[in-house]
C-alpha beads as a LAMMPS data file, in Angstrom:
LAMMPS data file: protein, C-alpha beads

115 atoms
114 bonds

1 atom types
1 bond types

-500.0 500.0 xlo xhi
-500.0 500.0 ylo yhi
-500.0 500.0 zlo zhi

Masses

1 110.0

Atoms # bond

1 1 1 376.635 40.806 -138.562
2 1 1 376.176 40.567 -142.658
3 1 1 372.199 40.281 -144.499
4 1 1 373.537 36.248 -144.458
5 1 1 374.159 35.915 -140.495
6 1 1 371.028 38.214 -139.230
7 1 1 368.637 35.871 -142.391
8 1 1 369.980 32.264 -140.913
9 1 1 369.219 33.818 -136.789
10 1 1 366.425 32.091 -135.537
11 1 1 363.171 34.896 -136.162
12 1 1 358.798 34.219 -135.126
13 1 1 356.332 35.284 -136.424
14 1 1 354.785 38.639 -136.103
15 1 1 351.557 36.947 -134.847
16 1 1 353.865 35.155 -132.381
17 1 1 356.042 37.949 -130.800
18 1 1 352.015 39.869 -130.328
19 1 1 350.459 36.890 -128.955
20 1 1 353.274 35.818 -126.632
21 1 1 355.558 39.489 -125.765
22 1 1 352.577 41.914 -125.791
23 1 1 349.338 40.013 -125.171
24 1 1 347.446 40.556 -128.290
25 1 1 344.525 38.135 -128.225
26 1 1 341.816 39.925 -131.235
27 1 1 342.171 36.883 -133.351
28 1 1 340.254 39.147 -135.944
29 1 1 343.581 41.910 -135.639
30 1 1 346.077 39.538 -135.635
31 1 1 344.898 37.754 -138.649
32 1 1 344.919 41.204 -140.614
33 1 1 348.559 42.178 -138.477
34 1 1 349.986 39.334 -140.025
35 1 1 349.272 40.305 -143.632
36 1 1 350.901 44.173 -143.570
37 1 1 354.251 45.348 -143.244
38 1 1 356.151 46.394 -140.235
39 1 1 355.457 50.137 -140.916
40 1 1 351.908 49.790 -141.317
41 1 1 351.666 47.413 -137.621
42 1 1 353.505 49.498 -136.043
43 1 1 350.849 52.000 -136.933
44 1 1 348.010 50.255 -136.552
45 1 1 349.292 49.245 -132.846
46 1 1 349.783 52.344 -132.106
47 1 1 345.962 53.182 -132.456
48 1 1 345.604 50.161 -129.306
49 1 1 348.207 51.753 -127.581
50 1 1 350.919 49.144 -128.077
51 1 1 354.411 50.967 -129.011
52 1 1 356.643 48.836 -130.453
53 1 1 360.332 49.478 -129.828
54 1 1 362.541 48.257 -132.823
55 1 1 366.321 48.336 -132.885
56 1 1 368.655 49.047 -135.598
57 1 1 370.743 46.109 -136.823
58 1 1 373.937 48.037 -137.572
59 1 1 373.160 47.484 -133.518
60 1 1 372.970 43.658 -133.785
61 1 1 375.263 41.326 -132.155
62 1 1 374.842 37.562 -131.820
63 1 1 374.553 38.440 -127.698
64 1 1 372.229 40.678 -128.409
65 1 1 369.805 38.084 -130.226
66 1 1 371.216 34.794 -127.752
67 1 1 370.180 36.505 -124.765
68 1 1 366.480 37.377 -125.576
69 1 1 367.265 41.464 -125.594
70 1 1 366.911 41.641 -129.379
71 1 1 364.129 39.374 -131.038
72 1 1 363.643 39.311 -134.971
73 1 1 360.567 39.211 -136.149
74 1 1 359.305 38.566 -139.630
75 1 1 355.905 40.412 -141.036
76 1 1 353.497 39.809 -143.629
77 1 1 356.336 39.928 -146.380
78 1 1 358.368 37.669 -144.855
79 1 1 361.001 40.547 -144.530
80 1 1 362.812 41.079 -141.412
81 1 1 363.301 42.912 -138.185
82 1 1 365.216 43.653 -134.759
83 1 1 362.824 44.932 -131.889
84 1 1 363.922 45.148 -128.307
85 1 1 362.583 42.108 -125.870
86 1 1 359.268 44.117 -124.480
87 1 1 359.562 41.700 -121.479
88 1 1 362.497 43.751 -120.369
89 1 1 363.567 46.984 -118.566
90 1 1 366.020 49.038 -120.551
91 1 1 368.285 51.491 -118.850
92 1 1 365.531 54.309 -120.531
93 1 1 362.375 52.944 -119.198
94 1 1 364.117 52.246 -115.977
95 1 1 364.084 56.137 -115.994
96 1 1 360.919 56.883 -116.524
97 1 1 359.431 54.514 -114.324
98 1 1 361.189 56.127 -111.491
99 1 1 359.702 59.443 -112.643
100 1 1 356.163 58.715 -112.527
101 1 1 356.047 56.874 -109.495
102 1 1 358.015 60.104 -108.537
103 1 1 355.432 62.326 -110.001
104 1 1 352.897 59.897 -108.705
105 1 1 354.323 59.903 -105.291
106 1 1 354.055 63.868 -105.144
107 1 1 350.597 63.667 -106.590
108 1 1 349.006 62.192 -104.015
109 1 1 351.248 63.749 -101.401
110 1 1 349.662 67.530 -102.784
111 1 1 345.960 65.867 -102.576
112 1 1 346.238 64.568 -98.612
113 1 1 347.840 67.484 -97.836
114 1 1 344.723 69.611 -98.783
115 1 1 342.670 68.068 -97.092

Bonds

1 1 1 2
2 1 2 3
3 1 3 4
4 1 4 5
5 1 5 6
6 1 6 7
7 1 7 8
8 1 8 9
9 1 9 10
10 1 10 11
11 1 11 12
12 1 12 13
13 1 13 14
14 1 14 15
15 1 15 16
16 1 16 17
17 1 17 18
18 1 18 19
19 1 19 20
20 1 20 21
21 1 21 22
22 1 22 23
23 1 23 24
24 1 24 25
25 1 25 26
26 1 26 27
27 1 27 28
28 1 28 29
29 1 29 30
30 1 30 31
31 1 31 32
32 1 32 33
33 1 33 34
34 1 34 35
35 1 35 36
36 1 36 37
37 1 37 38
38 1 38 39
39 1 39 40
40 1 40 41
41 1 41 42
42 1 42 43
43 1 43 44
44 1 44 45
45 1 45 46
46 1 46 47
47 1 47 48
48 1 48 49
49 1 49 50
50 1 50 51
51 1 51 52
52 1 52 53
53 1 53 54
54 1 54 55
55 1 55 56
56 1 56 57
57 1 57 58
58 1 58 59
59 1 59 60
60 1 60 61
61 1 61 62
62 1 62 63
63 1 63 64
64 1 64 65
65 1 65 66
66 1 66 67
67 1 67 68
68 1 68 69
69 1 69 70
70 1 70 71
71 1 71 72
72 1 72 73
73 1 73 74
74 1 74 75
75 1 75 76
76 1 76 77
77 1 77 78
78 1 78 79
79 1 79 80
80 1 80 81
81 1 81 82
82 1 82 83
83 1 83 84
84 1 84 85
85 1 85 86
86 1 86 87
87 1 87 88
88 1 88 89
89 1 89 90
90 1 90 91
91 1 91 92
92 1 92 93
93 1 93 94
94 1 94 95
95 1 95 96
96 1 96 97
97 1 97 98
98 1 98 99
99 1 99 100
100 1 100 101
101 1 101 102
102 1 102 103
103 1 103 104
104 1 104 105
105 1 105 106
106 1 106 107
107 1 107 108
108 1 108 109
109 1 109 110
110 1 110 111
111 1 111 112
112 1 112 113
113 1 113 114
114 1 114 115
């Protein structure tokens, strides 16, 4: 997609994105974040344990936007950035989830075997 097509695509505000996809309900925090850049928002949210997953403009396609795999979000300055939809499970996340689940089972088994 070229820059003109990206700018004409459907996008949402950072406030709506954080409320809807990350369940951020702290209005004071949201009021501050909506005035900031994507970079600043990422840094602040990481302090709260929220990791935003951005994707590259080069990988952006109409299909990814239409399917909801990628969401275009505007920051406090009106700049667009593509984010991966956090409600979808991506392959790399799936493997992490499997590993975490497996590790927890091992830990539980080890604890139960000792007693």
